[in-house]
N, CA, C and O atoms as a Tinker XYZ file with bonds, in Angstrom:
   520  protein
     1  N     68.144000  -32.000000  -46.435000    73     2
     2  CA    67.287000  -30.932000  -46.034000    64     1     3
     3  C     65.902000  -31.509000  -45.813000    63     2     4     5
     4  O     65.333000  -32.131000  -46.709000    81     3
     5  N     65.359000  -31.302000  -44.616000    73     3     6
     6  CA    64.027000  -31.798000  -44.266000    64     5     7
     7  C     63.121000  -30.617000  -43.944000    63     6     8     9
     8  O     63.371000  -29.919000  -42.961000    81     7
     9  N     62.087000  -30.368000  -44.728000    73     7    10
    10  CA    61.133000  -29.308000  -44.391000    64     9    11
    11  C     60.093000  -29.796000  -43.384000    63    10    12    13
    12  O     59.698000  -30.962000  -43.393000    81    11
    13  N     59.664000  -28.891000  -42.527000    73    11    14
    14  CA    58.564000  -29.199000  -41.604000    64    13    15
    15  C     57.262000  -29.250000  -42.407000    63    14    16    17
    16  O     57.147000  -28.620000  -43.458000    81    15
    17  N     56.299000  -29.997000  -41.907000    73    15    18
    18  CA    55.010000  -30.133000  -42.587000    64    17    19
    19  C     54.388000  -28.761000  -42.795000    63    18    20    21
    20  O     54.445000  -27.910000  -41.908000    81    19
    21  N     53.804000  -28.547000  -43.948000    73    19    22
    22  CA    53.159000  -27.302000  -44.346000    64    21    23
    23  C     54.136000  -26.116000  -44.363000    63    22    24    25
    24  O     53.712000  -24.965000  -44.462000    81    23
    25  N     55.437000  -26.397000  -44.265000    73    23    26
    26  CA    56.461000  -25.343000  -44.190000    64    25    27
    27  C     56.177000  -24.377000  -43.038000    63    26    28    29
    28  O     56.488000  -23.189000  -43.113000    81    27
    29  N     55.579000  -24.915000  -41.972000    73    27    30
    30  CA    55.287000  -24.103000  -40.784000    64    29    31
    31  C     56.585000  -23.747000  -40.086000    63    30    32    33
    32  O     57.536000  -24.528000  -40.083000    81    31
    33  N     56.618000  -22.568000  -39.497000    73    31    34
    34  CA    57.773000  -22.131000  -38.714000    64    33    35
    35  C     57.624000  -22.737000  -37.328000    63    34    36    37
    36  O     56.947000  -22.178000  -36.465000    81    35
    37  N     58.269000  -23.895000  -37.119000    73    35    38
    38  CA    58.120000  -24.623000  -35.855000    64    37    39
    39  C     59.416000  -24.680000  -35.056000    63    38    40    41
    40  O     59.408000  -25.122000  -33.907000    81    39
    41  N     60.513000  -24.248000  -35.630000    73    39    42
    42  CA    61.783000  -24.358000  -34.930000    64    41    43
    43  C     62.079000  -23.092000  -34.145000    63    42    44    45
    44  O     62.270000  -22.013000  -34.705000    81    43
    45  N     62.110000  -23.262000  -32.832000    73    43    46
    46  CA    62.482000  -22.187000  -31.924000    64    45    47
    47  C     63.577000  -22.733000  -31.016000    63    46    48    49
    48  O     64.075000  -23.835000  -31.247000    81    47
    49  N     63.957000  -21.989000  -29.998000    73    47    50
    50  CA    65.048000  -22.416000  -29.117000    64    49    51
    51  C     64.782000  -23.789000  -28.495000    63    50    52    53
    52  O     65.675000  -24.636000  -28.449000    81    51
    53  N     63.565000  -24.004000  -28.020000    73    51    54
    54  CA    63.233000  -25.273000  -27.350000    64    53    55
    55  C     63.249000  -26.445000  -28.339000    63    54    56    57
    56  O     63.852000  -27.483000  -28.066000    81    55
    57  N     62.591000  -26.276000  -29.478000    73    55    58
    58  CA    62.554000  -27.348000  -30.481000    64    57    59
    59  C     63.953000  -27.627000  -31.024000    63    58    60    61
    60  O     64.300000  -28.779000  -31.286000    81    59
    61  N     64.758000  -26.574000  -31.193000    73    59    62
    62  CA    66.140000  -26.762000  -31.645000    64    61    63
    63  C     66.927000  -27.608000  -30.657000    63    62    64    65
    64  O     67.671000  -28.505000  -31.053000    81    63
    65  N     66.761000  -27.320000  -29.371000    73    63    66
    66  CA    67.470000  -28.078000  -28.338000    64    65    67
    67  C     67.061000  -29.531000  -28.304000    63    66    68    69
    68  O     67.908000  -30.416000  -28.180000    81    67
    69  N     65.762000  -29.786000  -28.413000    73    67    70
    70  CA    65.271000  -31.164000  -28.423000    64    69    71
    71  C     65.804000  -31.892000  -29.652000    63    70    72    73
    72  O     66.255000  -33.033000  -29.554000    81    71
    73  N     65.752000  -31.236000  -30.803000    73    71    74
    74  CA    66.257000  -31.838000  -32.039000    64    73    75
    75  C     67.733000  -32.201000  -31.904000    63    74    76    77
    76  O     68.132000  -33.313000  -32.251000    81    75
    77  N     68.535000  -31.284000  -31.408000    73    75    78
    78  CA    69.977000  -31.532000  -31.238000    64    77    79
    79  C     70.214000  -32.707000  -30.281000    63    78    80    81
    80  O     71.013000  -33.597000  -30.574000    81    79
    81  N     69.523000  -32.708000  -29.150000    73    79    82
    82  CA    69.712000  -33.776000  -28.165000    64    81    83
    83  C     69.302000  -35.139000  -28.716000    63    82    84    85
    84  O     69.987000  -36.135000  -28.484000    81    83
    85  N     68.201000  -35.185000  -29.435000    73    83    86
    86  CA    67.737000  -36.448000  -30.025000    64    85    87
    87  C     68.747000  -36.945000  -31.057000    63    86    88    89
    88  O     69.057000  -38.135000  -31.099000    81    87
    89  N     69.257000  -36.046000  -31.882000    73    87    90
    90  CA    70.240000  -36.450000  -32.890000    64    89    91
    91  C     71.513000  -36.989000  -32.248000    63    90    92    93
    92  O     72.101000  -37.949000  -32.747000    81    91
    93  N     71.938000  -36.385000  -31.153000    73    91    94
    94  CA    73.131000  -36.883000  -30.464000    64    93    95
    95  C     72.873000  -38.244000  -29.824000    63    94    96    97
    96  O     73.795000  -39.051000  -29.710000    81    95
    97  N     71.643000  -38.512000  -29.407000    73    95    98
    98  CA    71.277000  -39.845000  -28.906000    64    97    99
    99  C     71.254000  -40.865000  -30.046000    63    98   100   101
   100  O     71.649000  -42.015000  -29.858000    81    99
   101  N     70.793000  -40.448000  -31.219000    73    99   102
   102  CA    70.806000  -41.335000  -32.390000    64   101   103
   103  C     72.244000  -41.753000  -32.695000    63   102   104   105
   104  O     72.503000  -42.909000  -33.027000    81   103
   105  N     73.177000  -40.806000  -32.580000    73   103   106
   106  CA    74.600000  -41.109000  -32.804000    64   105   107
   107  C     75.087000  -42.232000  -31.903000    63   106   108   109
   108  O     75.867000  -43.082000  -32.332000    81   107
   109  N     74.632000  -42.240000  -30.664000    73   107   110
   110  CA    75.090000  -43.244000  -29.702000    64   109   111
   111  C     74.570000  -44.642000  -30.034000    63   110   112   113
   112  O     75.212000  -45.639000  -29.705000    81   111
   113  N     73.411000  -44.713000  -30.684000    73   111   114
   114  CA    72.766000  -46.003000  -30.917000    64   113   115
   115  C     72.995000  -46.572000  -32.322000    63   114   116   117
   116  O     72.904000  -47.782000  -32.526000    81   115
   117  N     73.288000  -45.707000  -33.274000    73   115   118
   118  CA    73.435000  -46.134000  -34.660000    64   117   119
   119  C     74.789000  -45.676000  -35.190000    63   118   120   121
   120  O     75.450000  -44.836000  -34.580000    81   119
   121  N     75.190000  -46.224000  -36.314000    73   119   122
   122  CA    76.474000  -45.857000  -36.909000    64   121   123
   123  C     76.308000  -44.616000  -37.783000    63   122   124   125
   124  O     76.471000  -44.657000  -39.002000    81   123
   125  N     75.980000  -43.525000  -37.121000    73   123   126
   126  CA    75.791000  -42.226000  -37.752000    64   125   127
   127  C     76.557000  -41.188000  -36.954000    63   126   128   129
   128  O     76.727000  -41.320000  -35.742000    81   127
   129  N     77.009000  -40.171000  -37.635000    73   127   130
   130  CA    77.631000  -39.028000  -36.962000    64   129   131
   131  C     77.046000  -37.773000  -37.579000    63   130   132   133
   132  O     77.111000  -37.588000  -38.794000    81   131
   133  N     76.475000  -36.907000  -36.750000    73   131   134
   134  CA    75.946000  -35.627000  -37.218000    64   133   135
   135  C     77.089000  -34.621000  -37.183000    63   134   136   137
   136  O     77.500000  -34.167000  -36.115000    81   135
   137  N     77.597000  -34.278000  -38.364000    73   135   138
   138  CA    78.693000  -33.317000  -38.447000    64   137   139
   139  C     78.178000  -31.891000  -38.278000    63   138   140   141
   140  O     78.861000  -31.039000  -37.709000    81   139
   141  N     76.972000  -31.642000  -38.776000    73   139   142
   142  CA    76.372000  -30.319000  -38.594000    64   141   143
   143  C     74.863000  -30.449000  -38.659000    63   142   144   145
   144  O     74.321000  -31.196000  -39.474000    81   143
   145  N     74.189000  -29.704000  -37.783000    73   143   146
   146  CA    72.737000  -29.598000  -37.798000    64   145   147
   147  C     72.435000  -28.105000  -37.782000    63   146   148   149
   148  O     72.933000  -27.371000  -36.929000    81   147
   149  N     71.625000  -27.668000  -38.721000    73   147   150
   150  CA    71.258000  -26.256000  -38.779000    64   149   151
   151  C     69.793000  -26.091000  -39.098000    63   150   152   153
   152  O     69.232000  -26.843000  -39.895000    81   151
   153  N     69.167000  -25.099000  -38.470000    73   151   154
   154  CA    67.746000  -24.845000  -38.714000    64   153   155
   155  C     67.582000  -23.525000  -39.454000    63   154   156   157
   156  O     68.413000  -22.622000  -39.356000    81   155
   157  N     66.494000  -23.445000  -40.189000    73   155   158
   158  CA    66.153000  -22.227000  -40.916000    64   157   159
   159  C     64.665000  -21.948000  -40.711000    63   158   160   161
   160  O     63.948000  -21.650000  -41.666000    81   159
   161  N     64.216000  -22.044000  -39.494000    73   159   162
   162  CA    62.837000  -21.788000  -39.043000    64   161   163
   163  C     61.818000  -22.826000  -39.523000    63   162   164   165
   164  O     61.064000  -23.348000  -38.703000    81   163
   165  N     61.768000  -23.146000  -40.824000    73   163   166
   166  CA    60.769000  -24.102000  -41.298000    64   165   167
   167  C     61.382000  -25.364000  -41.906000    63   166   168   169
   168  O     60.664000  -26.214000  -42.433000    81   167
   169  N     62.712000  -25.485000  -41.833000    73   167   170
   170  CA    63.357000  -26.712000  -42.298000    64   169   171
   171  C     64.715000  -26.873000  -41.609000    63   170   172   173
   172  O     65.245000  -25.941000  -41.003000    81   171
   173  N     65.257000  -28.089000  -41.724000    73   171   174
   174  CA    66.512000  -28.423000  -41.061000    64   173   175
   175  C     67.482000  -28.992000  -42.086000    63   174   176   177
   176  O     67.092000  -29.734000  -42.988000    81   175
   177  N     68.744000  -28.634000  -41.934000    73   175   178
   178  CA    69.811000  -29.197000  -42.752000    64   177   179
   179  C     70.662000  -30.096000  -41.859000    63   178   180   181
   180  O     71.067000  -29.702000  -40.765000    81   179
   181  N     70.925000  -31.300000  -42.340000    73   179   182
   182  CA    71.792000  -32.236000  -41.626000    64   181   183
   183  C     72.985000  -32.559000  -42.519000    63   182   184   185
   184  O     72.821000  -32.818000  -43.711000    81   183
   185  N     74.167000  -32.543000  -41.949000    73   183   186
   186  CA    75.355000  -33.058000  -42.624000    64   185   187
   187  C     75.740000  -34.297000  -41.813000    63   186   188   189
   188  O     76.180000  -34.195000  -40.667000    81   187
   189  N     75.567000  -35.465000  -42.431000    73   187   190
   190  CA    75.660000  -36.731000  -41.709000    64   189   191
   191  C     76.746000  -37.609000  -42.320000    63   190   192   193
   192  O     76.874000  -37.696000  -43.541000    81   191
   193  N     77.517000  -38.252000  -41.466000    73   191   194
   194  CA    78.493000  -39.256000  -41.886000    64   193   195
   195  C     77.953000  -40.612000  -41.440000    63   194   196   197
   196  O     77.449000  -40.752000  -40.325000    81   195
   197  N     78.060000  -41.601000  -42.311000    73   195   198
   198  CA    77.540000  -42.920000  -41.965000    64   197   199
   199  C     78.368000  -44.011000  -42.623000    63   198   200   201
   200  O     79.275000  -43.743000  -43.411000    81   199
   201  N     78.034000  -45.238000  -42.282000    73   199   202
   202  CA    78.685000  -46.400000  -42.881000    64   201   203
   203  C     78.017000  -46.699000  -44.224000    63   202   204   205
   204  O     76.846000  -46.369000  -44.412000    81   203
   205  N     78.738000  -47.315000  -45.157000    73   203   206
   206  CA    78.184000  -47.566000  -46.495000    64   205   207
   207  C     76.972000  -48.503000  -46.511000    63   206   208   209
   208  O     76.190000  -48.466000  -47.461000    81   207
   209  N     76.799000  -49.335000  -45.493000    73   207   210
   210  CA    75.673000  -50.275000  -45.539000    64   209   211
   211  C     74.332000  -49.594000  -45.276000    63   210   212   213
   212  O     73.290000  -50.197000  -45.530000    81   211
   213  N     74.323000  -48.357000  -44.776000    73   211   214
   214  CA    73.077000  -47.610000  -44.606000    64   213   215
   215  C     72.783000  -46.843000  -45.890000    63   214   216   217
   216  O     73.600000  -46.042000  -46.343000    81   215
   217  N     71.626000  -47.090000  -46.467000    73   215   218
   218  CA    71.228000  -46.327000  -47.650000    64   217   219
   219  C     70.763000  -44.938000  -47.207000    63   218   220   221
   220  O     70.446000  -44.721000  -46.037000    81   219
   221  N     70.727000  -44.022000  -48.140000    73   219   222
   222  CA    70.243000  -42.677000  -47.822000    64   221   223
   223  C     68.804000  -42.761000  -47.332000    63   222   224   225
   224  O     68.427000  -42.072000  -46.383000    81   223
   225  N     68.007000  -43.596000  -47.971000    73   223   226
   226  CA    66.603000  -43.747000  -47.566000    64   225   227
   227  C     66.503000  -44.225000  -46.115000    63   226   228   229
   228  O     65.680000  -43.718000  -45.354000    81   227
   229  N     67.326000  -45.186000  -45.732000    73   227   230
   230  CA    67.286000  -45.701000  -44.365000    64   229   231
   231  C     67.696000  -44.615000  -43.363000    63   230   232   233
   232  O     67.085000  -44.487000  -42.302000    81   231
   233  N     68.717000  -43.843000  -43.697000    73   231   234
   234  CA    69.165000  -42.763000  -42.811000    64   233   235
   235  C     68.056000  -41.732000  -42.643000    63   234   236   237
   236  O     67.774000  -41.289000  -41.530000    81   235
   237  N     67.426000  -41.351000  -43.756000    73   235   238
   238  CA    66.347000  -40.364000  -43.709000    64   237   239
   239  C     65.186000  -40.871000  -42.868000    63   238   240   241
   240  O     64.676000  -40.141000  -42.018000    81   239
   241  N     64.760000  -42.111000  -43.089000    73   239   242
   242  CA    63.651000  -42.677000  -42.323000    64   241   243
   243  C     63.967000  -42.712000  -40.832000    63   242   244   245
   244  O     63.120000  -42.389000  -39.999000    81   243
   245  N     65.185000  -43.105000  -40.509000    73   243   246
   246  CA    65.600000  -43.184000  -39.114000    64   245   247
   247  C     65.540000  -41.811000  -38.444000    63   246   248   249
   248  O     64.958000  -41.655000  -37.370000    81   247
   249  N     66.144000  -40.830000  -39.087000    73   247   250
   250  CA    66.194000  -39.480000  -38.505000    64   249   251
   251  C     64.791000  -38.887000  -38.400000    63   250   252   253
   252  O     64.424000  -38.338000  -37.362000    81   251
   253  N     64.009000  -38.997000  -39.472000    73   251   254
   254  CA    62.669000  -38.406000  -39.465000    64   253   255
   255  C     61.770000  -39.038000  -38.404000    63   254   256   257
   256  O     61.111000  -38.318000  -37.655000    81   255
   257  N     61.732000  -40.348000  -38.327000    73   255   258
   258  CA    60.803000  -40.996000  -37.403000    64   257   259
   259  C     61.171000  -40.736000  -35.946000    63   258   260   261
   260  O     60.302000  -40.418000  -35.134000    81   259
   261  N     62.441000  -40.868000  -35.615000    73   259   262
   262  CA    62.857000  -40.695000  -34.211000    64   261   263
   263  C     62.730000  -39.238000  -33.778000    63   262   264   265
   264  O     62.231000  -38.959000  -32.688000    81   263
   265  N     63.179000  -38.301000  -34.624000    73   263   266
   266  CA    63.112000  -36.890000  -34.226000    64   265   267
   267  C     61.666000  -36.408000  -34.112000    63   266   268   269
   268  O     61.338000  -35.664000  -33.188000    81   267
   269  N     60.803000  -36.818000  -35.028000    73   267   270
   270  CA    59.396000  -36.404000  -34.967000    64   269   271
   271  C     58.739000  -36.897000  -33.680000    63   270   272   273
   272  O     58.070000  -36.135000  -32.982000    81   271
   273  N     58.935000  -38.162000  -33.381000    73   271   274
   274  CA    58.333000  -38.732000  -32.166000    64   273   275
   275  C     58.785000  -37.983000  -30.919000    63   274   276   277
   276  O     57.969000  -37.648000  -30.060000    81   275
   277  N     60.075000  -37.722000  -30.821000    73   275   278
   278  CA    60.611000  -37.084000  -29.615000    64   277   279
   279  C     60.259000  -35.595000  -29.532000    63   278   280   281
   280  O     60.001000  -35.087000  -28.441000    81   279
   281  N     60.246000  -34.899000  -30.655000    73   279   282
   282  CA    59.857000  -33.482000  -30.613000    64   281   283
   283  C     58.389000  -33.359000  -30.222000    63   282   284   285
   284  O     58.045000  -32.487000  -29.424000    81   283
   285  N     57.528000  -34.196000  -30.753000    73   283   286
   286  CA    56.113000  -34.157000  -30.358000    64   285   287
   287  C     55.946000  -34.462000  -28.873000    63   286   288   289
   288  O     55.095000  -33.874000  -28.204000    81   287
   289  N     56.763000  -35.386000  -28.359000    73   287   290
   290  CA    56.665000  -35.739000  -26.950000    64   289   291
   291  C     57.147000  -34.591000  -26.050000    63   290   292   293
   292  O     56.507000  -34.276000  -25.046000    81   291
   293  N     58.267000  -33.975000  -26.410000    73   291   294
   294  CA    58.875000  -32.935000  -25.571000    64   293   295
   295  C     58.298000  -31.540000  -25.812000    63   294   296   297
   296  O     58.369000  -30.684000  -24.930000    81   295
   297  N     57.738000  -31.304000  -26.976000    73   295   298
   298  CA    57.204000  -29.976000  -27.333000    64   297   299
   299  C     55.764000  -30.124000  -27.838000    63   298   300   301
   300  O     55.527000  -30.031000  -29.042000    81   299
   301  N     54.811000  -30.351000  -26.946000    73   299   302
   302  CA    53.423000  -30.570000  -27.393000    64   301   303
   303  C     52.834000  -29.377000  -28.150000    63   302   304   305
   304  O     51.894000  -29.544000  -28.927000    81   303
   305  N     53.376000  -28.181000  -27.932000    73   303   306
   306  CA    52.871000  -27.006000  -28.654000    64   305   307
   307  C     53.164000  -27.114000  -30.155000    63   306   308   309
   308  O     52.434000  -26.550000  -30.971000    81   307
   309  N     54.220000  -27.829000  -30.515000    73   307   310
   310  CA    54.544000  -28.032000  -31.931000    64   309   311
   311  C     53.501000  -28.936000  -32.570000    63   310   312   313
   312  O     53.065000  -28.689000  -33.694000    81   311
   313  N     53.104000  -29.979000  -31.859000    73   311   314
   314  CA    52.077000  -30.882000  -32.383000    64   313   315
   315  C     50.762000  -30.135000  -32.587000    63   314   316   317
   316  O     50.041000  -30.379000  -33.554000    81   315
   317  N     50.462000  -29.227000  -31.669000    73   315   318
   318  CA    49.240000  -28.432000  -31.792000    64   317   319
   319  C     49.334000  -27.505000  -33.011000    63   318   320   321
   320  O     48.355000  -27.342000  -33.741000    81   319
   321  N     50.503000  -26.899000  -33.233000    73   319   322
   322  CA    50.715000  -26.031000  -34.388000    64   321   323
   323  C     50.505000  -26.771000  -35.701000    63   322   324   325
   324  O     50.036000  -26.196000  -36.683000    81   323
   325  N     50.857000  -28.049000  -35.706000    73   323   326
   326  CA    50.732000  -28.863000  -36.920000    64   325   327
   327  C     49.422000  -29.639000  -36.950000    63   326   328   329
   328  O     49.300000  -30.614000  -37.692000    81   327
   329  N     48.455000  -29.225000  -36.164000    73   327   330
   330  CA    47.120000  -29.805000  -36.106000    64   329   331
   331  C     47.132000  -31.293000  -35.791000    63   330   332   333
   332  O     46.285000  -32.044000  -36.276000    81   331
   333  N     48.102000  -31.722000  -34.970000    73   331   334
   334  CA    48.169000  -33.111000  -34.543000    64   333   335
   335  C     48.629000  -34.074000  -35.616000    63   334   336   337
   336  O     48.539000  -35.288000  -35.432000    81   335
   337  N     49.118000  -33.562000  -36.732000    73   335   338
   338  CA    49.519000  -34.417000  -37.853000    64   337   339
   339  C     50.981000  -34.796000  -37.810000    63   338   340   341
   340  O     51.575000  -34.961000  -36.745000    81   339
   341  N     51.538000  -34.927000  -38.981000    73   339   342
   342  CA    52.931000  -35.323000  -39.120000    64   341   343
   343  C     53.854000  -34.134000  -38.880000    63   342   344   345
   344  O     53.449000  -32.982000  -39.034000    81   343
   345  N     55.089000  -34.420000  -38.503000    73   343   346
   346  CA    56.054000  -33.360000  -38.252000    64   345   347
   347  C     56.788000  -32.953000  -39.530000    63   346   348   349
   348  O     56.900000  -31.765000  -39.831000    81   347
   349  N     57.285000  -33.931000  -40.275000    73   347   350
   350  CA    58.063000  -33.665000  -41.484000    64   349   351
   351  C     57.191000  -33.834000  -42.728000    63   350   352   353
   352  O     56.209000  -34.576000  -42.704000    81   351
   353  N     57.551000  -33.142000  -43.821000    73   351   354
   354  CA    56.908000  -33.412000  -45.105000    64   353   355
   355  C     57.387000  -34.783000  -45.577000    63   354   356   357
   356  O     58.330000  -35.347000  -45.020000    81   355
   357  N     56.732000  -35.309000  -46.602000    73   355   358
   358  CA    57.150000  -36.625000  -47.094000    64   357   359
   359  C     58.414000  -36.528000  -47.953000    63   358   360   361
   360  O     59.056000  -37.546000  -48.207000    81   359
   361  N     58.778000  -35.343000  -48.397000    73   359   362
   362  CA    59.951000  -35.174000  -49.240000    64   361   363
   363  C     61.188000  -34.767000  -48.466000    63   362   364   365
   364  O     61.125000  -34.423000  -47.286000    81   363
   365  N     62.310000  -34.815000  -49.159000    73   363   366
   366  CA    63.582000  -34.377000  -48.584000    64   365   367
   367  C     64.562000  -34.184000  -49.736000    63   366   368   369
   368  O     64.314000  -34.643000  -50.851000    81   367
   369  N     65.667000  -33.511000  -49.468000    73   367   370
   370  CA    66.742000  -33.396000  -50.435000    64   369   371
   371  C     67.984000  -33.983000  -49.803000    63   370   372   373
   372  O     68.325000  -33.638000  -48.672000    81   371
   373  N     68.665000  -34.861000  -50.511000    73   371   374
   374  CA    69.902000  -35.468000  -50.007000    64   373   375
   375  C     70.955000  -35.428000  -51.107000    63   374   376   377
   376  O     70.656000  -35.632000  -52.284000    81   375
   377  N     72.172000  -35.164000  -50.706000    73   375   378
   378  CA    73.292000  -35.170000  -51.626000    64   377   379
   379  C     74.458000  -35.835000  -50.916000    63   378   380   381
   380  O     74.551000  -35.802000  -49.689000    81   379
   381  N     75.340000  -36.433000  -51.686000    73   379   382
   382  CA    76.479000  -37.115000  -51.077000    64   381   383
   383  C     77.762000  -36.353000  -51.344000    63   382   384   385
   384  O     77.890000  -35.645000  -52.343000    81   383
   385  N     78.697000  -36.508000  -50.445000    73   383   386
   386  CA    80.025000  -35.926000  -50.596000    64   385   387
   387  C     80.873000  -36.985000  -51.281000    63   386   388   389
   388  O     80.907000  -38.138000  -50.850000    81   387
   389  N     81.545000  -36.600000  -52.329000    73   387   390
   390  CA    82.346000  -37.586000  -53.048000    64   389   391
   391  C     83.211000  -36.935000  -54.092000    63   390   392   393
   392  O     83.818000  -35.889000  -53.861000    81   391
   393  N     83.261000  -37.569000  -55.249000    73   391   394
   394  CA    84.156000  -37.139000  -56.323000    64   393   395
   395  C     83.881000  -35.707000  -56.793000    63   394   396   397
   396  O     84.819000  -34.953000  -57.053000    81   395
   397  N     82.606000  -35.327000  -56.902000    73   395   398
   398  CA    82.268000  -34.023000  -57.465000    64   397   399
   399  C     81.853000  -32.992000  -56.425000    63   398   400   401
   400  O     81.377000  -31.918000  -56.792000    81   399
   401  N     82.014000  -33.275000  -55.178000    73   399   402
   402  CA    81.652000  -32.325000  -54.136000    64   401   403
   403  C     82.347000  -32.684000  -52.850000    63   402   404   405
   404  O     82.775000  -33.821000  -52.651000    81   403
   405  N     82.456000  -31.706000  -51.980000    73   403   406
   406  CA    83.057000  -31.983000  -50.688000    64   405   407
   407  C     82.217000  -31.348000  -49.588000    63   406   408   409
   408  O     81.255000  -30.628000  -49.858000    81   407
   409  N     82.587000  -31.620000  -48.375000    73   407   410
   410  CA    81.837000  -31.155000  -47.216000    64   409   411
   411  C     81.731000  -29.631000  -47.183000    63   410   412   413
   412  O     80.665000  -29.095000  -46.881000    81   411
   413  N     82.801000  -28.943000  -47.485000    73   411   414
   414  CA    82.809000  -27.473000  -47.450000    64   413   415
   415  C     81.880000  -26.895000  -48.517000    63   414   416   417
   416  O     81.177000  -25.916000  -48.263000    81   415
   417  N     81.873000  -27.491000  -49.702000    73   415   418
   418  CA    81.015000  -27.013000  -50.779000    64   417   419
   419  C     79.540000  -27.142000  -50.383000    63   418   420   421
   420  O     78.754000  -26.222000  -50.608000    81   419
   421  N     79.168000  -28.275000  -49.799000    73   419   422
   422  CA    77.788000  -28.483000  -49.379000    64   421   423
   423  C     77.431000  -27.524000  -48.243000    63   422   424   425
   424  O     76.336000  -26.963000  -48.228000    81   423
   425  N     78.339000  -27.335000  -47.303000    73   423   426
   426  CA    78.106000  -26.410000  -46.192000    64   425   427
   427  C     77.879000  -24.987000  -46.703000    63   426   428   429
   428  O     76.973000  -24.300000  -46.232000    81   427
   429  N     78.683000  -24.545000  -47.650000    73   427   430
   430  CA    78.510000  -23.198000  -48.221000    64   429   431
   431  C     77.189000  -23.075000  -48.967000    63   430   432   433
   432  O     76.530000  -22.038000  -48.897000    81   431
   433  N     76.802000  -24.120000  -49.676000    73   431   434
   434  CA    75.522000  -24.110000  -50.391000    64   433   435
   435  C     74.367000  -23.947000  -49.409000    63   434   436   437
   436  O     73.459000  -23.146000  -49.634000    81   435
   437  N     74.407000  -24.715000  -48.315000    73   435   438
   438  CA    73.343000  -24.674000  -47.312000    64   437   439
   439  C     73.223000  -23.275000  -46.716000    63   438   440   441
   440  O     72.119000  -22.752000  -46.568000    81   439
   441  N     74.347000  -22.678000  -46.379000    73   439   442
   442  CA    74.335000  -21.346000  -45.761000    64   441   443
   443  C     73.801000  -20.277000  -46.714000    63   442   444   445
   444  O     73.305000  -19.245000  -46.261000    81   443
   445  N     73.892000  -20.504000  -48.014000    73   443   446
   446  CA    73.409000  -19.543000  -48.995000    64   445   447
   447  C     71.932000  -19.680000  -49.318000    63   446   448   449
   448  O     71.393000  -18.859000  -50.060000    81   447
   449  N     71.268000  -20.684000  -48.790000    73   447   450
   450  CA    69.857000  -20.924000  -49.064000    64   449   451
   451  C     68.972000  -20.134000  -48.100000    63   450   452   453
   452  O     69.455000  -19.585000  -47.110000    81   451
   453  N     67.704000  -20.085000  -48.393000    73   451   454
   454  CA    66.738000  -19.486000  -47.484000    64   453   455
   455  C     66.895000  -17.977000  -47.379000    63   454   456   457
   456  O     67.447000  -17.324000  -48.265000    81   455
   457  N     66.396000  -17.448000  -46.274000    73   455   458
   458  CA    66.406000  -15.997000  -46.079000    64   457   459
   459  C     67.461000  -15.578000  -45.060000    63   458   460   461
   460  O     67.293000  -14.595000  -44.339000    81   459
   461  N     68.552000  -16.344000  -45.015000    73   459   462
   462  CA    69.711000  -16.035000  -44.169000    64   461   463
   463  C     69.407000  -16.127000  -42.670000    63   462   464   465
   464  O     70.082000  -15.489000  -41.862000    81   463
   465  N     68.399000  -16.916000  -42.296000    73   463   466
   466  CA    68.137000  -17.156000  -40.873000    64   465   467
   467  C     68.722000  -18.489000  -40.428000    63   466   468   469
   468  O     68.363000  -19.000000  -39.367000    81   467
   469  N     69.606000  -19.046000  -41.217000    73   467   470
   470  CA    70.225000  -20.336000  -40.910000    64   469   471
   471  C     71.004000  -20.239000  -39.607000    63   470   472   473
   472  O     71.822000  -19.338000  -39.427000    81   471
   473  N     70.742000  -21.174000  -38.700000    73   471   474
   474  CA    71.403000  -21.178000  -37.406000    64   473   475
   475  C     71.957000  -22.568000  -37.140000    63   474   476   477
   476  O     71.214000  -23.550000  -37.146000    81   475
   477  N     73.247000  -22.653000  -36.910000    73   475   478
   478  CA    73.890000  -23.933000  -36.595000    64   477   479
   479  C     73.584000  -24.261000  -35.143000    63   478   480   481
   480  O     73.890000  -23.477000  -34.245000    81   479
   481  N     72.972000  -25.437000  -34.911000    73   479   482
   482  CA    72.673000  -25.842000  -33.536000    64   481   483
   483  C     73.594000  -26.962000  -33.062000    63   482   484   485
   484  O     73.600000  -27.307000  -31.880000    81   483
   485  N     74.375000  -27.530000  -33.985000    73   483   486
   486  CA    75.364000  -28.548000  -33.610000    64   485   487
   487  C     76.423000  -28.597000  -34.697000    63   486   488   489
   488  O     76.114000  -28.543000  -35.887000    81   487
   489  N     77.670000  -28.700000  -34.275000    73   487   490
   490  CA    78.771000  -28.808000  -35.238000    64   489   491
   491  C     79.833000  -29.712000  -34.629000    63   490   492   493
   492  O     80.275000  -29.488000  -33.502000    81   491
   493  N     80.241000  -30.739000  -35.376000    73   491   494
   494  CA    81.273000  -31.666000  -34.935000    64   493   495
   495  C     81.984000  -32.165000  -36.180000    63   494   496   497
   496  O     81.514000  -33.098000  -36.831000    81   495
   497  N     83.095000  -31.563000  -36.513000    73   495   498
   498  CA    83.789000  -31.953000  -37.736000    64   497   499
   499  C     84.974000  -32.870000  -37.467000    63   498   500   501
   500  O     85.944000  -32.879000  -38.224000    81   499
   501  N     84.893000  -33.636000  -36.396000    73   499   502
   502  CA    85.904000  -34.647000  -36.096000    64   501   503
   503  C     85.412000  -35.951000  -36.727000    63   502   504   505
   504  O     84.546000  -36.622000  -36.166000    81   503
   505  N     85.954000  -36.309000  -37.877000    73   503   506
   506  CA    85.532000  -37.528000  -38.543000    64   505   507
   507  C     85.969000  -38.731000  -37.716000    63   506   508   509
   508  O     86.997000  -38.696000  -37.040000    81   507
   509  N     85.185000  -39.778000  -37.781000    73   507   510
   510  CA    85.507000  -40.951000  -36.981000    64   509   511
   511  C     85.414000  -42.213000  -37.816000    63   510   512   513
   512  O     84.764000  -42.236000  -38.861000    81   511
   513  N     86.052000  -43.232000  -37.360000    73   511   514
   514  CA    85.942000  -44.558000  -37.962000    64   513   515
   515  C     84.906000  -45.331000  -37.180000    63   514   516   517
   516  O     84.887000  -45.289000  -35.950000    81   515
   517  N     84.052000  -46.030000  -37.880000    73   515   518
   518  CA    82.998000  -46.793000  -37.199000    64   517   519
   519  C     83.464000  -48.176000  -36.895000    63   518   520
   520  O     82.715000  -48.968000  -36.323000    81   519
C-alpha cells in the first residue's frame, strides 16, 4: 500500500490510467507481475509477484520512482496539486503471501480498508514463471 504525499486525493480517471500503463511497462522490463492494482483516491494497493532475488525494498523503490516520474510527466496537474514536491510518502506497507496468508486473504483485507471507494484498475491472476 502506497499513500500519496500529504494523503492528497490525486487519483482520478487520468492518473489511474497512467499508473496502470506505467505498471504494465514495468512488467515488460523487470521480473515483476502486477496481479492487481487498485486505487482508493489517496493511496494505491499493489499485489505483485516477483522473483526471490528482488527484495521488497527494491520492488518498492522501483515502483515508486518510475510511477512518480511518469505520472508527473503525463499529469502535470497532479504535480501542481502536490506543490511540485514528491508524489509518494516515504512510507509504505508490504506483506508477503506465504505460509500464514494467501492471495485471496490479502485481497479481501485490501477491499475492506478505507471508505469503500476502492477501485480495481488492473487485474491479472494468471501466475507466470520467470
